[in-house]
N, C-alpha and C positions, 0 to 999 in steps of 0.2 A: 302854729299847729296846724293852719292851713298848708304851708309848704310841706311841713313833716305827710300831710295825707296826702296831697298831689304826688310827691317822692314815692310814698307809700304805693299809688295806685299806679303809678309807671312802672315800676320794679315789677308789680303784680301782670301788669299788661304784656312787658317785656318778656316776662317770664314764660307768659302763657303763650307768645307768637314764636317762642323759640323753641318750644315743646313740644311744638306741630312737627319739627324735625329731627331724627336721630340722627347719630353719627357711630360709626364703627370705631373703637379704640383700635390701635397700632397690632395689638395682640390679639383681636377678637375675631373670630371665624364666621363667616355669613351663615345664617342658619338653612336648613332644608327646605325645599319646595320644589312644586312642579310648574311649568309655564301655562300649564293647561288651569292652573287653579288662578289665574289672571284673566280668564276669556270675558270677566263681567266689563273687563274695559273696551270690549270690539263695540263700534261703533265710530261715528262721525261726530265731533265734539267741536264747539265754538264758543267765544268769549273773549274780555278782554285779560290784558296782560300787559306786563311790562311800559304801559304807556301807549299801547296800541290796539289792535286786534290780532286775534289769534284763531287758528283753527288745527285739529288734528285728527287723524284717522286711524283707527288700530282694527287690525284684520284678527280674523281668530287664528289659534294657535295650529301649527302643521309643523311636525317632525323637530319638536321642541323649541320652534321659533315661534315669535309673535313680532310680526313686522308693522309698523306705524311710521308715519309722517306727520311733520308739522311746520307750520310757516306761519310765520311773525311779517305784519305791516303795519305803517304807520300814512295815514293820509295818503292813501291809496296806492302807496309804493312799497314793495317787498322789500323787507328789511334783511331776513336771512331765514334759512328754512334747516331742518333736520331730518335726517333720517335716523329712524329708532328700531332697535331689536333686541327684544325680551328672550333671553337664550336659556337653555338649560344648561349651567355651568355645571357641572357633575351632580352632586346632589341638591345643589342650590339651584337659584335664578339670577342672573346679572341682566341688567339694561346697560345696553351698550349704543352708543349713540355718535353722530358727526355732524355737526355744522356746516352749511354751504351760504356763502354768500349769493347774491341774485343770479352774477353769473358762472353760479357753479363751483368756484374757487373754496375750497376748503378750508376751514380754521384749524381744524388737527391736520397733523403732519399723516401722511399715505399709510403707514402701518400702526397708526394712533387713533385711539376715540377717546371719549369720554365714557366711565363705566360706574355704574351705580350699584352697589353690593348689598344683598337682603340681610334685612335686621329681621322683621315679624312679617308676618302673612296673615288675615284674617279673611273673612268671608267675603266682605265688601272693601277692605282697605290694607293698602301694603307699605310698609317703611321700608326705603331703601337708604344706603349712608347720602345722606342730605336730599333728600327727597320722600315725600310721602304723597301718596294717591289715593282719594276715597272716593266712592261711588255712593251716591245719595240719591236715591230714585232715577230722575232723567239730568241729574249732575255730576259731572266730575271735577273733584276738587284738587288741586296740587299744591302744595307747600314746598318752595324750592329753596334751597339754602344757597345765598350769592354772597360772594367774598368780593369786594374790592375795595381799591385805598385802604386796605389793612383792617376793614369794616365788615363783618357778618351781617346780611340781613335776610330776611325771609320775605320771598313775594308769593304772593298767592294769585292762583289762576283758577276763575270758576268757569267751568265750561259746563254748556248747556248741549242735551242732545238732540240734534237734527236729523232729519232726512236727507238722503242722497239724492 
């Protein structure tokens, strides 16, 4: 009985964790939205993630683009950074980003980027394909779907708003 209860609790927790992130089906189109609807993300945000420290900056939308940067370091050493762009993609919004090593060599090929397509957009929460972002007061919470060694995991980031 005890093993059954533990199994049920683990399955429930696993389901709740993966429910934080949604994925588009192959034939599913992204929904409509405007970049300006994501201005609630604007600011300077810091917090733990991936076993180290992170910081992120989002600038207000201009001309259908909302630009951001991210950097991740461990033990005082920069591990990687990202250049992010929330773009007006026709009637929808996509997040496009590129990763960089500390020496600025890119992870993606020159003409490629990592793209997250819009699934749902609320007043202070957005679901992209594989990424969920929610603002709760002075906290920005990310749930990111990562796949490695054939396993899908959800990484949570909890950033606090900071003054520059």
